[in-house]
C-alpha positions in Angstrom: -227.8 165.4 -69.3 -225.2 162.8 -69.2 -223.8 161.3 -72.4 -221.8 158.1 -73.1 -218.1 158.8 -72.5 -218.7 161.5 -69.9 -216.8 161.3 -66.6 -219.1 162.3 -63.7 -218.7 162.8 -60.0 -221.5 160.9 -58.4 -222.8 160.4 -54.9 -223.7 156.9 -53.8 -227.3 156.7 -52.7 -227.6 153.0 -52.2 -225.1 150.1 -52.1 -226.5 146.8 -52.9 -224.9 143.4 -53.4 -225.2 143.6 -57.2 -224.3 147.3 -57.7 -224.1 150.9 -56.7 -227.0 153.3 -57.2 -225.6 156.8 -57.6 -226.8 160.3 -58.3 -225.2 162.9 -60.6 -227.3 166.0 -60.2 -230.8 164.8 -61.1 -229.8 161.7 -62.9 -229.4 158.2 -61.4 -226.5 156.1 -62.4 -226.2 152.4 -61.8 -222.7 150.7 -61.6 -223.1 146.9 -61.6 -220.6 144.8 -59.6 -218.4 143.6 -62.5 -217.7 147.3 -63.4 -216.9 148.6 -59.9 -213.3 147.4 -59.5 -210.5 145.4 -61.0 -210.4 143.5 -57.7 -212.4 140.3 -58.4 -212.5 139.1 -54.8 -215.2 141.2 -53.3 -218.7 139.6 -53.2 -220.8 142.7 -52.6 -220.7 146.3 -53.6 -221.6 147.0 -50.0 -217.9 146.2 -49.3 -216.8 148.8 -51.8 -218.9 151.9 -51.0 -221.6 153.2 -48.8 -224.3 155.9 -49.1 -222.8 159.4 -49.2 -219.5 158.3 -50.8 -218.4 160.5 -53.8 -217.0 158.5 -56.7 -215.8 159.1 -60.3 -217.8 157.2 -62.9 -217.5 156.9 -66.7 -220.9 156.8 -68.4 -221.1 153.7 -70.6 -224.8 153.6 -71.5 -227.7 156.0 -71.7 -231.1 154.8 -72.7 -232.9 157.9 -74.0 -236.4 156.3 -73.7 -236.2 155.1 -70.1 -233.6 157.5 -68.9 -231.5 154.7 -67.4 -227.8 155.5 -67.1 -225.1 152.9 -66.5 -221.5 153.5 -65.6 -218.1 152.0 -64.9 -215.6 152.9 -62.2 -212.9 150.4 -63.2 -212.6 151.7 -66.8 -211.2 155.0 -65.4 -208.1 153.1 -64.2 -205.7 150.9 -66.2 -206.0 147.1 -66.0 -203.4 146.2 -63.3 -202.5 143.0 -65.2 -201.9 144.8 -68.5 -200.1 147.8 -66.9 -197.6 145.6 -65.1 -198.8 146.7 -61.6 -199.5 143.0 -60.9 -197.2 140.2 -61.9 -197.6 136.4 -61.4 -195.6 135.5 -58.3 -196.0 139.0 -56.6 -196.4 138.9 -52.9 -198.7 141.6 -51.5 -199.8 142.6 -48.0 -203.6 142.5 -47.7 -206.4 142.9 -45.2 -208.7 139.9 -44.8 -212.3 141.2 -44.6 -214.2 137.9 -44.4 
């Protein structure tokens, strides 16, 4: 059984606009769009992952009554603004997707 604070390897079962439904063993984990990535410019979780992808997730909420489990992906990685990985005025090469 997953507990808050656990790091779990999950498999994406469904990618929706608003979040990723994942499975860790027999438990389903939902990662909502604000907690998927530090990149704020993607409009759908379908751009981030697809069914079958294996991801690392940090468990942030477990409701013992309903069994609902929520997780974060981005909290496993440092904030790029605070870590200095991104600076105002940086020039980056990017791929335009839409």
